[in-house]
Residue, then its C-alpha position, 0 to 999 in steps of 0.5 A: m954845478n954852479s959853473c954851468k951856463e944858463a939852461p936854454d929851452p927845448i927847441f921843440v916837444f913831441r907829445g902823443a905817447k899814451s904811457p911813459v916814453m922809455s926809448v928814442t931814436f932818430l931815423k933816416s929816410p929811404e928816399d935820400g938817406l937823411i934823417h927825417y924821422l924821430a921814433a919812440g917806444t913806450q912803457e905800454g908797447q907803443v911805437l910812434v914815429w914822427d915826421l920832423k918836417t910836419k911834426c905829425l905822426f908818421r907811424d903808430w902801432i903796438a909792438y908789444p901788448d902791455c910790454s915796455v919797449l926798453w930799446i929802439y934803434s935804426r941801423q938803416a932807412g926804413e928799419i927799426w929794431t925794438l926790445g920788449r921787456h920779458n918778451c923779444v927783440k924784433s926788427w920792423n919794416i916801416s916802409q908800409p902803413v902797417p909795419e911788419t915784423v922782419k926778424q925776431y929773437l926771444l929773451h927766454d928767462y931774462l927779466g931785467f931792464s938791459h938794453c940791446d946793442i948792434y955793432n954795425e960796421d964790417d959785421a952786423l952783430l946783435a948783443i941781447p940779454g939772456p937766456s939767463e939773468n947773468s948772460v948775453t947772446v950774440f947774433d950775426i943778424e945778416k946770417d941770422s945765426k947765433l954766434c955765442i952765449l957770454t955767461a958771467s962766472m959765479s965767483p964772484k957772483k955778479g947778478n943780473v946783466m944791467q947794460i950791454k955795449w959794443t966797442c972797438a978798442y985798438g982795432k978789436v971788437l969787444v962787448i962791454i957787459m955791466y952787472e948788478s954787482g957793479h962789475i964791468s967786463l970786457w968780453d971777446y965774443k970770439t973766444t967767449s972770455v973776459v979780457s979785463e974787468i973792473q968793479c964800480r962802487e955803486t949800483p950801476i944803471c946806465l952805460s955809454v961809451n965814447t967810440t973814438s977814445s974808449v971812454i966809458l961813462v956809468g950812471s948809478t943809483a947814487e949821487k955820482l957818475f963814474t968814468f973808465f977807460i980802456n987802455d992799449n992793453l985792453q984793460i979797464i982803468a978807473d978814471k973820474e968820479v963826478e958828484i951830482t946834485n941828486p941821486g939816480t942816473s937813468c940814462c946817458t949817451a955820448r954826442p957823435d963827435d965824443k966831445i960831450f956826455v949827456t945824462g938823464g936823471w930821476d930828478f927830471r933833469v938833463r945834464v951836459y958834461s965835457s967828455k974830456k974833463m967831465k966839466p958840467l956845461a949845463v943843466l936842462f930843465y923841462h921834464k916833470k918826471t924821470v928822464e928815461c932815454l936820450t939819443y943824439a942824431s947821427d947826422y945833420v937834421k935839416e929840419f932843425d938846422s942842427r949837427f948834433l940834435l938831442a932827444a930826451g924821452s920822459s915818464d911824463k910822456s913827452i920828448s924834448l929836442w935840444k940844440l946845444f954847443e954846436 
């Protein structure tokens, strides 16, 4: 990592969470459709929304009493989706001072740490872990209907679902499911069949996908990152292995233009890489505990004059904002 540039400081830090920050996302305003808010979910079930202009709390409520908010997402202004571990997925109307639950999907017997994912293009498709440890359920959230359950075969045994991601590869909408065994499966949800599959050599934790190039980044418990790509035959192909200084990559994400990958680690650091060659660009030092979650703003953020504003949430109960390589 000696080739990295000197690390900058965060441009702002949000505090106010009462427990570790486990999930984070940016929100658009119903008034003008632009990003004006930052939302986070905590280990003790708290959801907080800050106004980026005033830097003050806009909303603060308990979404899941004593239940970690593993995933938070907004697909349209005035709406937030959350996942409570061992609990359920909820959508919230946050236009009122007291947010209201609009929809709810139970996890049933899934006890792991996987996030959910929403495909929000021609269709609005929600993929959630469960009902069992090795399965994923797909819902059409506009029609509020269950489409299918994708259950891993027992030979070989793959273990728990670790992460889920939608991708559109060569015009086909597919689900990437990563399992405890290291298997990464590309599913056709319409036929409930596995299109292709590969196995990572280490225990995986997090998964991110480049939307334009179908490059997959996997973080693991080891001192390595792995990249794969989906070829035009919809086969998952192993690509690069990248050594990192310390073990444990807890989260990763791709910048909206897909030129940069960012990872968060057990060693409290945020690492920045070029997507094409996985060349290390920077190591960001600020947090005092594990970096649990990362997200990029999907559009320009006026309050910070940034096209690609990055937010990092940590077990130290803070969220740092970064403006890098713009």
